[in-house]
N, C-alpha and C positions, 0 to 999 in steps of 0.2 A: 157907229164908226164905219167909215167906208175905206176900202182898200182897192186901189187901182192896180191893174197889171197890164202891161203892154208887151207885145211880142211882134217882131217883124222878121221878114225874110228878105235878104239882100243878095244880089249878084254883084260881086266885086271883080272888076277886070283889072288884072295886074300884068306887068311885064312878065312874060313867061320865065325869064331868067331870074326873076325875083320872087317867084311864087312861094318858095319855102320860107323866106324871111317874112313875106306878107302874111302867110298862114300863121306863123308863130306870133307875129305882132297882133293879129286879129284875135287869136285865142287868149292873149294876155289882157284884152279889154274886158272889164267887168261885164258879166252877163252876156258874153259873146262866145259863139262856138262855130267853127268851120265844120259844116256838115259833109262837105265833099269838095273836090277840086279837080280840074283838068289841067295838068301841068303843060300840055301841049298848046292850049289856047290861053292859059293864064287866068281862067275863070274859076272863082270860088263861090260856093253857096254858103251863106252865113246866116245864122239865126242869132238875133239879139233880143234880150228881154230887159225890162226895167220897171220900176214901180210907178213911173210917171212919164208923160210924153216929153217933157223938157229934158230929162236924163237920157231918154232914148235918142232924141235928136242930137244931143251932145256926143253920144257914143258913135252915131253915124258920122258926125263931123270928124271925130277922131280917126275913124276908119278912112275917110277921104284923105286925110293928111299923112297917112303912112307912106313912107318912101317906097316907090315902085307901084303904087296904086294909080291907075289911069282913070277909073270911073267907079262909082257906086250907084247901083240902081235899086230902088225900093220896089219889091214885087209883091209884098204882102204885109198887112198890118192888122192887128186885132187888139182891141181893148176890152177888158172885162172889168166891170166894177162890181165888187163884192162888199157886202156889209149888212148890217142889221138895220131894219127900218124902225123908226121911232114909233112907240105905241100911240 
């Protein structure tokens, strides 16, 4: 049985006046966590994880559609495949 695990790092650019609402909405997405932000520039560092790439891409798209978000940039992606090999 194989288990995939995907994690990515994103920079989310939001309107500075909306950063608190965007931070809250990002933290509510499954597998997402805002690791840090700069309220003055409206930038947030976000970590997302999911069991497969399709789910991860859907989560990124949800982040893009949050009100107040101007841009989402993928800066890091890692995939680990874990599992047992057949004898």
